[in-house]
GUZAZA-983479 format. One record per residue (C-alpha): residue in one letter; x, y, z. Coordinates in nm, 2 decimals, padded with zeros to 4 digits. Example, Ala and Ser with C-alpha at 12.3 -4.5 7.8 and 13.67 -1.06 7.14 Angstrom:
REM GUZAZA-983479
<a, <01.23, -00.45, 00.78>>,
<s, <01.37, -00.11, 00.71>>,
END
This chain:
REM GUZAZA-983479
<m, <-01.93, -00.02, -02.63>>,
<a, <-02.05, -00.15, -02.97>>,
<e, <-01.86, 00.08, -03.20>>,
<p, <-01.51, 00.00, -03.06>>,
<i, <-01.59, -00.37, -03.10>>,
<k, <-01.70, -00.32, -03.46>>,
<k, <-01.38, -00.13, -03.54>>,
<r, <-01.17, -00.40, -03.37>>,
<l, <-01.35, -00.67, -03.57>>,
<i, <-01.30, -00.49, -03.90>>,
<r, <-00.93, -00.45, -03.82>>,
<m, <-00.92, -00.83, -03.74>>,
<a, <-01.09, -00.90, -04.07>>,
<l, <-00.84, -00.70, -04.27>>,
<l, <-00.56, -00.87, -04.10>>,
<t, <-00.68, -01.23, -04.11>>,
<s, <-00.85, -01.24, -04.45>>,
<p, <-00.52, -01.26, -04.66>>,
<i, <-00.37, -01.50, -04.41>>,
<l, <-00.67, -01.74, -04.42>>,
<a, <-00.67, -01.71, -04.80>>,
<v, <-00.31, -01.82, -04.82>>,
<y, <-00.38, -02.10, -04.58>>,
<n, <-00.68, -02.21, -04.78>>,
<t, <-00.51, -02.20, -05.12>>,
<l, <-00.17, -02.33, -05.03>>,
<p, <-00.28, -02.70, -05.04>>,
<l, <-00.42, -02.64, -05.39>>,
<l, <-00.10, -02.47, -05.50>>,
<l, <00.10, -02.77, -05.39>>,
<f, <-00.14, -03.01, -05.56>>,
<m, <-00.12, -02.80, -05.88>>,
<h, <00.26, -02.83, -05.89>>,
<a, <00.23, -03.21, -05.85>>,
<y, <-00.05, -03.22, -06.11>>,
<i, <00.14, -03.01, -06.36>>,
<s, <00.44, -03.24, -06.35>>,
<t, <00.22, -03.51, -06.51>>,
<n, <-00.01, -03.28, -06.70>>,
<p, <00.18, -03.00, -06.87>>,
<d, <-00.14, -02.87, -07.03>>,
<a, <-00.25, -02.75, -06.68>>,
<q, <00.03, -02.49, -06.67>>,
<g, <-00.23, -02.22, -06.74>>,
<a, <-00.42, -02.29, -06.42>>,
<l, <-00.10, -02.22, -06.21>>,
<q, <-00.07, -01.88, -06.37>>,
<k, <-00.41, -01.79, -06.24>>,
<y, <-00.32, -01.86, -05.88>>,
<p, <-00.27, -01.49, -05.78>>,
<f, <-00.63, -01.42, -05.90>>,
<a, <-00.76, -01.71, -05.71>>,
<l, <-00.57, -01.59, -05.40>>,
<f, <-00.73, -01.24, -05.44>>,
<f, <-01.07, -01.39, -05.49>>,
<v, <-01.05, -01.61, -05.18>>,
<t, <-00.93, -01.31, -04.97>>,
<i, <-01.23, -01.10, -05.08>>,
<n, <-01.46, -01.39, -05.01>>,
<i, <-01.33, -01.44, -04.66>>,
<f, <-01.35, -01.06, -04.59>>,
<v, <-01.72, -01.07, -04.71>>,
<q, <-01.77, -01.36, -04.46>>,
<w, <-01.63, -01.14, -04.19>>,
<l, <-01.86, -00.85, -04.28>>,
<i, <-02.16, -01.08, -04.28>>,
<n, <-02.08, -01.21, -03.94>>,
<i, <-02.00, -00.86, -03.80>>,
<c, <-02.33, -00.73, -03.92>>,
<i, <-02.54, -01.01, -03.76>>,
<r, <-02.33, -01.05, -03.45>>,
<d, <-02.59, -00.89, -03.21>>,
<k, <-02.91, -00.94, -03.40>>,
<f, <-03.01, -01.30, -03.32>>,
<k, <-02.97, -01.56, -03.05>>,
<p, <-02.65, -01.77, -03.09>>,
<t, <-02.80, -02.08, -03.24>>,
<l, <-03.00, -01.89, -03.49>>,
<r, <-02.71, -01.66, -03.57>>,
<y, <-02.48, -01.96, -03.64>>,
<a, <-02.75, -02.12, -03.87>>,
<i, <-02.80, -01.79, -04.06>>,
<s, <-02.43, -01.73, -04.09>>,
<y, <-02.35, -02.07, -04.23>>,
<g, <-02.65, -02.06, -04.45>>,
<i, <-02.55, -01.73, -04.61>>,
<v, <-02.19, -01.81, -04.67>>,
<l, <-02.26, -02.16, -04.81>>,
<g, <-02.54, -02.00, -05.03>>,
<i, <-02.29, -01.75, -05.16>>,
<m, <-02.04, -02.02, -05.24>>,
<a, <-02.30, -02.23, -05.42>>,
<l, <-02.40, -01.93, -05.63>>,
<l, <-02.03, -01.85, -05.71>>,
<s, <-01.97, -02.22, -05.80>>,
<n, <-02.27, -02.22, -06.04>>,
<f, <-02.22, -01.89, -06.21>>,
<m, <-01.84, -01.85, -06.22>>,
<p, <-01.66, -02.08, -06.47>>,
<r, <-01.36, -02.27, -06.34>>,
<p, <-01.04, -02.31, -06.54>>,
<e, <-01.04, -02.63, -06.74>>,
<h, <-00.75, -02.78, -06.54>>,
<s, <-00.84, -02.64, -06.20>>,
<p, <-00.76, -02.89, -05.93>>,
<i, <-01.10, -02.83, -05.77>>,
<n, <-01.26, -03.00, -06.07>>,
<i, <-01.09, -03.33, -05.98>>,
<g, <-01.27, -03.59, -05.76>>,
<f, <-01.33, -03.50, -05.39>>,
<l, <-01.16, -03.16, -05.44>>,
<r, <-01.49, -03.04, -05.59>>,
<f, <-01.60, -03.00, -05.22>>,
<y, <-01.29, -02.83, -05.11>>,
<p, <-01.43, -02.47, -05.15>>,
<y, <-01.73, -02.56, -04.93>>,
<l, <-01.51, -02.72, -04.66>>,
<g, <-01.29, -02.41, -04.67>>,
<v, <-01.59, -02.18, -04.63>>,
<i, <-01.71, -02.38, -04.33>>,
<a, <-01.36, -02.38, -04.17>>,
<n, <-01.32, -02.01, -04.23>>,
<n, <-01.66, -01.92, -04.10>>,
<t, <-01.60, -02.13, -03.79>>,
<f, <-01.28, -01.95, -03.73>>,
<i, <-01.45, -01.61, -03.78>>,
<l, <-01.73, -01.70, -03.54>>,
<l, <-01.48, -01.81, -03.27>>,
<i, <-01.28, -01.49, -03.30>>,
<i, <-01.60, -01.27, -03.29>>,
<n, <-01.73, -01.46, -02.99>>,
<r, <-01.39, -01.42, -02.82>>,
<i, <-01.37, -01.05, -02.88>>,
<k, <-01.73, -01.00, -02.77>>,
<t, <-01.67, -01.19, -02.45>>,
<e, <-01.35, -01.00, -02.37>>,
<a, <-01.53, -00.67, -02.44>>,
<e, <-01.82, -00.77, -02.22>>,
<r, <-01.58, -00.87, -01.94>>,
<t, <-01.40, -00.54, -01.98>>,
<s, <-01.72, -00.35, -01.97>>,
<l, <-01.83, -00.53, -01.66>>,
<r, <-01.49, -00.46, -01.49>>,
<l, <-01.52, -00.09, -01.59>>,
<q, <-01.88, -00.08, -01.45>>,
<k, <-01.76, -00.25, -01.13>>,
<n, <-01.47, -00.01, -01.09>>,
<e, <-01.69, 00.29, -01.16>>,
<l, <-01.93, 00.16, -00.90>>,
<e, <-01.65, 00.10, -00.65>>,
<l, <-01.51, 00.45, -00.72>>,
<s, <-01.85, 00.61, -00.67>>,
<n, <-01.90, 00.42, -00.35>>,
<l, <-01.55, 00.54, -00.23>>,
<i, <-01.64, 00.90, -00.32>>,
<v, <-01.96, 00.88, -00.13>>,
<k, <-01.78, 00.72, 00.16>>,
<h, <-01.52, 01.00, 00.15>>,
<e, <-01.79, 01.26, 00.15>>,
<q, <-01.98, 01.10, 00.43>>,
<l, <-01.66, 01.08, 00.64>>,
<k, <-01.57, 01.45, 00.57>>,
<q, <-01.93, 01.55, 00.66>>,
<q, <-01.88, 01.38, 00.99>>,
<i, <-01.60, 01.62, 01.07>>,
<h, <-01.78, 01.95, 01.04>>,
<p, <-02.09, 01.88, 01.26>>,
<h, <-01.85, 01.73, 01.52>>,
<f, <-01.62, 02.03, 01.50>>,
<l, <-01.90, 02.29, 01.49>>,
<f, <-02.07, 02.13, 01.79>>,
<n, <-01.75, 02.17, 01.99>>,
<c, <-01.69, 02.53, 01.87>>,
<l, <-02.05, 02.64, 01.94>>,
<s, <-02.02, 02.49, 02.29>>,
<n, <-01.70, 02.69, 02.34>>,
<l, <-01.86, 03.01, 02.21>>,
<r, <-02.15, 02.97, 02.44>>,
<a, <-01.91, 02.93, 02.73>>,
<l, <-01.71, 03.24, 02.63>>,
<i, <-02.02, 03.45, 02.60>>,
<r, <-02.10, 03.38, 02.96>>,
<i, <-01.74, 03.46, 03.07>>,
<d, <-01.61, 03.73, 02.84>>,
<a, <-01.82, 03.89, 02.56>>,
<d, <-01.51, 04.05, 02.39>>,
<r, <-01.33, 03.72, 02.36>>,
<a, <-01.65, 03.57, 02.23>>,
<v, <-01.66, 03.82, 01.95>>,
<t, <-01.30, 03.75, 01.86>>,
<y, <-01.36, 03.38, 01.88>>,
<s, <-01.66, 03.41, 01.64>>,
<e, <-01.46, 03.61, 01.39>>,
<k, <-01.18, 03.36, 01.39>>,
<l, <-01.43, 03.08, 01.36>>,
<s, <-01.58, 03.24, 01.06>>,
<h, <-01.24, 03.28, 00.90>>,
<f, <-01.15, 02.92, 00.97>>,
<l, <-01.48, 02.79, 00.83>>,
<r, <-01.43, 03.00, 00.51>>,
<i, <-01.09, 02.85, 00.45>>,
<s, <-01.19, 02.50, 00.54>>,
<l, <-01.50, 02.51, 00.31>>,
<q, <-01.28, 02.63, 00.02>>,
<s, <-01.08, 02.31, 00.06>>,
<s, <-01.36, 02.07, 00.16>>,
<d, <-01.40, 01.92, -00.19>>,
<q, <-01.05, 01.77, -00.16>>,
<n, <-00.98, 01.42, -00.01>>,
<k, <-00.62, 01.51, 00.08>>,
<a, <-00.41, 01.81, 00.13>>,
<t, <-00.04, 01.89, 00.12>>,
<l, <00.14, 01.88, 00.45>>,
<s, <00.18, 02.26, 00.42>>,
<d, <-00.19, 02.31, 00.38>>,
<e, <-00.26, 02.08, 00.67>>,
<l, <-00.03, 02.28, 00.90>>,
<n, <-00.20, 02.60, 00.79>>,
<f, <-00.54, 02.45, 00.88>>,
<l, <-00.39, 02.35, 01.22>>,
<r, <-00.25, 02.69, 01.28>>,
<l, <-00.59, 02.85, 01.21>>,
<y, <-00.76, 02.61, 01.44>>,
<f, <-00.50, 02.66, 01.71>>,
<d, <-00.53, 03.04, 01.68>>,
<l, <-00.91, 02.99, 01.72>>,
<q, <-00.86, 02.79, 02.04>>,
<k, <-00.60, 03.03, 02.18>>,
<v, <-00.88, 03.29, 02.21>>,
<r, <-01.05, 03.07, 02.46>>,
<f, <-00.76, 02.89, 02.63>>,
<g, <-00.48, 03.14, 02.60>>,
<e, <-00.16, 03.01, 02.76>>,
<a, <-00.32, 02.68, 02.86>>,
<i, <-00.24, 02.54, 02.52>>,
<e, <00.09, 02.54, 02.32>>,
<m, <00.21, 02.38, 02.00>>,
<h, <00.56, 02.29, 01.88>>,
<l, <00.64, 02.21, 01.52>>,
<n, <00.95, 02.04, 01.39>>,
<i, <00.88, 01.97, 01.02>>,
<p, <01.14, 01.96, 00.74>>,
<e, <01.06, 02.22, 00.48>>,
<s, <01.13, 01.97, 00.20>>,
<l, <00.82, 01.77, 00.30>>,
<l, <00.58, 02.06, 00.31>>,
<n, <00.47, 02.05, -00.06>>,
<s, <00.58, 01.69, -00.15>>,
<t, <00.37, 01.49, 00.10>>,
<y, <00.00, 01.47, 00.17>>,
<l, <-00.25, 01.38, 00.44>>,
<p, <-00.62, 01.32, 00.44>>,
<i, <-00.76, 01.67, 00.48>>,
<f, <-00.82, 01.80, 00.83>>,
<s, <-00.62, 01.51, 00.98>>,
<l, <-00.41, 01.73, 01.21>>,
<q, <-00.70, 01.94, 01.32>>,
<i, <-00.89, 01.63, 01.42>>,
<l, <-00.60, 01.52, 01.64>>,
<a, <-00.56, 01.86, 01.80>>,
<e, <-00.93, 01.88, 01.87>>,
<n, <-00.92, 01.53, 02.02>>,
<a, <-00.63, 01.63, 02.25>>,
<m, <-00.82, 01.94, 02.37>>,
<k, <-01.15, 01.75, 02.42>>,
<h, <-01.00, 01.47, 02.63>>,
<n, <-00.77, 01.66, 02.86>>,
<q, <-00.82, 01.90, 03.15>>,
<f, <-00.55, 02.17, 03.11>>,
<s, <-00.48, 02.52, 03.25>>,
<p, <-00.21, 02.79, 03.23>>,
<k, <-00.03, 02.62, 03.52>>,
<k, <-00.07, 02.28, 03.35>>,
<p, <-00.08, 02.36, 02.98>>,
<l, <-00.16, 02.11, 02.71>>,
<s, <00.15, 02.07, 02.49>>,
<i, <00.11, 01.94, 02.13>>,
<k, <00.43, 01.84, 01.95>>,
<i, <00.44, 01.76, 01.59>>,
<s, <00.75, 01.61, 01.41>>,
<v, <00.84, 01.38, 01.13>>,
<k, <01.04, 01.05, 01.14>>,
<d, <01.07, 00.77, 00.89>>,
<e, <00.79, 00.89, 00.66>>,
<y, <00.55, 00.92, 00.95>>,
<i, <00.43, 01.24, 01.11>>,
<t, <00.40, 01.21, 01.48>>,
<i, <00.16, 01.41, 01.69>>,
<q, <00.21, 01.39, 02.07>>,
<n, <00.04, 01.56, 02.36>>,
<n, <00.08, 01.52, 02.73>>,
<v, <-00.21, 01.35, 02.91>>,
<l, <-00.40, 01.56, 03.16>>,
<l, <-00.71, 01.35, 03.22>>,
<s, <-01.04, 01.53, 03.17>>,
<a, <-01.36, 01.47, 03.36>>,
<e, <-01.53, 01.45, 03.02>>,
<e, <-01.30, 01.18, 02.89>>,
<s, <-01.55, 00.90, 02.92>>,
<s, <-01.82, 01.08, 02.73>>,
<g, <-01.63, 01.09, 02.40>>,
<t, <-01.77, 00.92, 02.09>>,
<g, <-01.44, 00.84, 01.92>>,
<i, <-01.57, 00.98, 01.59>>,
<g, <-01.25, 01.17, 01.51>>,
<l, <-01.00, 00.88, 01.54>>,
<k, <-01.24, 00.64, 01.38>>,
<n, <-01.29, 00.88, 01.10>>,
<l, <-00.91, 00.91, 01.04>>,
<k, <-00.87, 00.53, 01.03>>,
<e, <-01.14, 00.50, 00.77>>,
<r, <-01.02, 00.78, 00.55>>,
<f, <-00.66, 00.64, 00.55>>,
<a, <-00.81, 00.30, 00.45>>,
<l, <-01.00, 00.45, 00.16>>,
<l, <-00.68, 00.60, 00.03>>,
<n, <-00.51, 00.25, 00.06>>,
<q, <-00.27, 00.38, 00.32>>,
<p, <-00.14, 00.21, 00.64>>,
<e, <-00.38, 00.26, 00.94>>,
<p, <-00.28, 00.54, 01.18>>,
<i, <-00.11, 00.43, 01.50>>,
<f, <-00.25, 00.55, 01.83>>,
<i, <-00.06, 00.49, 02.15>>,
<l, <-00.19, 00.60, 02.49>>,
<n, <-00.01, 00.57, 02.82>>,
<e, <-00.02, 00.76, 03.15>>,
<k, <00.20, 01.04, 03.04>>,
<q, <00.12, 01.10, 02.67>>,
<f, <-00.09, 01.02, 02.37>>,
<t, <00.09, 00.96, 02.04>>,
<a, <-00.06, 00.95, 01.69>>,
<q, <00.15, 00.84, 01.39>>,
<l, <00.02, 00.91, 01.04>>,
<k, <00.18, 00.78, 00.73>>,
<l, <00.27, 01.07, 00.50>>,
<i, <00.14, 01.01, 00.15>>,
<k, <00.38, 01.07, -00.14>>,
END
């Protein structure tokens, strides 16, 4: 953080030194014009104004460099004392060792103290600017650290939520596989092969927080093919998705799979009373509907899947999913992410 501040302060020094020099010497220039009108012999002092302007600019820039060098080395009170001591000491040395023009206005009365007052004013301005820039930089650094921490927390939260999905999904799949082994060994082999394929594909994408609608539908089809091995004609799926949305909209990854899994878990279906899942899009929302065929296991559900979806949409700053359950159907509406 220190190096960017140093560069910014040096740029400020280069910019303000000539401006402060003009501001410091302008009153003297006006005084000299008035003084020359009554003292023509002082005309030579006016001709040396450009040199005086250059000298004051260099002096102010040196003040800047001194304060930049000691800005982080001492506590504020001691730093201020050292800063004023150094710049006033330099001015005292210059006043003693550099001859002034005979008719210089700073040789007249109270104007003898004008250089010292100018040094104090300039140094005060420089210290204020340095403190302001340091404070802004510290606040920016704190905001960046806060944002990085919040982002890290969000990433961790995302990973925790995604990790909830797979154990929940695997538990259900292994339960299904165990049931198939008892009923039909051949179907159990097919199921295990499709499960392996599904897991390979899902693991390749597990580092993503969201997926295109096209990828989400592919995950859903793989999952549905897997479940077809067990349930056969007892489950069916109908898609009505505009192609224009497939690669231009996104969903939190595995969203559709979670909803399909939820429908299969909480309903009792058969080839005579199949579970029908319908997916369509309307008004920037994707709608997933299934008929309700109440399952004896319904009350044992933990609600992990739907809660997980809500939390992941919230982490992506998206509207919360809408879930509607009545006697005939369950409807989920998810906002498509552009």
